[in-house]
C-alpha positions in Angstrom: -38.4 -14.1 13.5 -34.8 -15.4 13.3 -34.6 -15.4 9.5 -35.7 -11.7 9.5 -32.7 -10.9 11.9 -30.2 -12.6 9.5 -31.5 -10.4 6.8 -31.7 -7.1 8.6 -28.5 -7.2 10.6 -26.1 -7.1 7.7 -28.0 -4.0 6.5 -26.9 -2.1 9.8 -23.5 -3.5 9.7 -22.8 -2.3 6.2 -24.7 0.9 6.4 -22.5 2.4 9.0 -19.5 2.3 6.8 -18.1 -1.0 8.1 -17.4 -2.3 4.6 -15.0 0.7 3.9 -12.9 -0.5 6.9 -12.0 -3.7 5.2 -8.2 -4.2 5.3 -6.9 -4.2 1.7 -3.4 -5.2 2.6 -1.8 -6.6 5.7 -0.6 -3.7 7.9 3.1 -3.3 8.7 4.1 -5.1 12.0 7.8 -5.0 12.1 9.2 -2.4 14.4 12.7 -2.4 12.8 11.2 -1.9 9.3 9.1 1.0 10.7 12.1 2.5 12.4 14.6 2.2 9.5 12.3 2.7 6.5 9.6 4.8 8.1 12.1 7.3 9.2 12.4 8.7 5.7 9.1 7.7 4.0 5.8 5.9 4.6 6.5 2.3 5.8 4.8 0.7 2.8 3.0 -2.7 3.4 5.1 -5.5 2.1 2.0 -6.8 0.4 2.2 -3.9 -2.1 5.0 -5.5 -4.0 6.1 -9.0 -4.9 9.2 -10.6 -3.5 11.4 -10.1 -6.5 10.7 -6.3 -6.4 11.6 -6.1 -2.7 14.8 -8.1 -3.3 15.9 -5.7 -6.1 15.0 -2.7 -3.9 16.8 -4.0 -0.9 20.0 -4.9 -3.0 20.1 -1.4 -4.4 19.9 0.5 -1.0 23.1 2.3 -1.7 21.1 4.3 -4.4 17.5 4.1 -3.1 15.7 6.5 -5.3 18.8 8.8 -5.3 19.6 8.3 -1.5 22.1 6.0 0.3 19.8 4.1 2.5 22.3 1.3 3.3 21.6 -0.7 6.5 23.7 -2.7 8.9 24.1 -6.2 7.8 21.9 -7.6 10.6 19.2 -5.0 10.0 19.4 -5.7 6.2 18.9 -9.4 6.9 15.9 -8.9 9.3 14.1 -6.4 7.0 14.8 -8.4 3.8 13.3 -11.6 5.5 10.2 -9.5 6.6 9.5 -8.1 3.2 10.1 -11.5 1.5 7.8 -13.3 4.1 5.1 -10.8 3.6 5.3 -9.8 0.0 2.3 -9.5 -2.4 2.3 -13.1 -3.7 2.3 -14.4 -0.2 -0.7 -12.2 0.8 -3.1 -13.1 -2.0 -6.0 -13.1 0.5 -5.7 -9.3 0.6 -7.4 -7.5 -2.3 -4.7 -5.0 -3.2 -1.9 -7.6 -3.0 -3.8 -9.9 -5.3 -4.5 -7.1 -7.8 -1.0 -5.9 -7.9 0.3 -9.4 -8.6 -2.3 -10.0 -11.2 -1.5 -6.7 -13.0 2.2 -7.4 -13.4 3.6 -9.1 -16.6 5.0 -12.5 -16.0 8.7 -12.4 -14.9 8.7 -8.6 -14.6 10.2 -6.7 -11.7 8.3 -3.6 -10.5 10.6 -0.6 -9.9 8.2 0.8 -7.3 4.7 0.5 -6.0 3.5 3.5 -7.8 4.7 2.2 -11.2 2.7 -1.0 -11.0 0.0 -1.3 -13.6 -2.6 -1.7 -10.9 -1.6 1.5 -9.1 -1.3 3.5 -12.3 -4.9 2.3 -13.2 -6.2 3.1 -9.8 -5.0 6.7 -10.0 -5.5 7.5 -13.7 -8.7 9.7 -13.1 -6.8 12.1 -10.8 -5.5 15.3 -12.3 -1.6 15.2 -12.4 -1.5 18.6 -10.7 -3.3 17.1 -7.7 -0.6 14.3 -7.5 2.5 16.6 -8.0 1.3 19.4 -5.7 3.7 20.1 -2.7 1.3 18.6 -0.2 1.3 15.2 -2.0 4.6 15.2 -4.0 3.7 12.1 -6.0 2.0 8.7 -6.0 4.7 7.4 -3.6 3.2 9.4 -0.7 0.2 7.1 -0.1 -0.6 8.7 3.4 -1.0 12.2 1.8 -4.4 11.2 0.5 -5.2 7.9 1.9 -6.2 8.7 5.5 -6.1 5.1 6.6 -3.1 3.8 4.7 -1.1 2.9 7.7 -3.9 0.5 8.8 -3.7 -1.2 5.3 -7.0 0.3 4.3 -7.1 2.0 0.9 -10.8 2.5 0.4 -12.0 5.3 -1.8 -14.2 6.4 1.1 -11.0 7.3 3.0 -9.4 9.5 0.3 -8.9 13.1 1.1 -6.8 14.9 -1.5 -5.1 18.0 -0.2 -6.6 21.2 -1.9 -9.3 19.1 -3.4 -11.1 17.1 -0.7 -12.9 13.9 -0.6 -12.5 11.7 -3.7 -15.7 10.3 -5.1 -15.5 8.1 -8.1 
């Protein structure tokens, strides 16, 4: 009887959608980062970029995608340390972090999450008009379509594209 239970229980666990709730990247857990960076845009998980990309981005906050996002020195130090300690190459146990790192050419520095080869490849089947529509604005706006992005879950089962609906690959 026991061997039968070991075989049948996983069927119920995965049948209810549990597998789609797997965390793909470590969720954000730094209040200052959420407060400062999340005030203007989605507080991206540090595991979505390697350390060198975060360092470059932090050192260019005076022109952060056309906006002066400069921080107080102490806040800069705290957020920089958080991003470095939790960057993609330090979170290889998470699927998305690992795939992003593996997609980047050696010694390259990604300009943004949405320009990494992995992210481009993951979104290449989506019509450009769906990505650029006002409700989405661009690939940088993860939470517009990824309903569980804030939890670090980017499963295709949790995608709901505005003016399109659920994404089914």
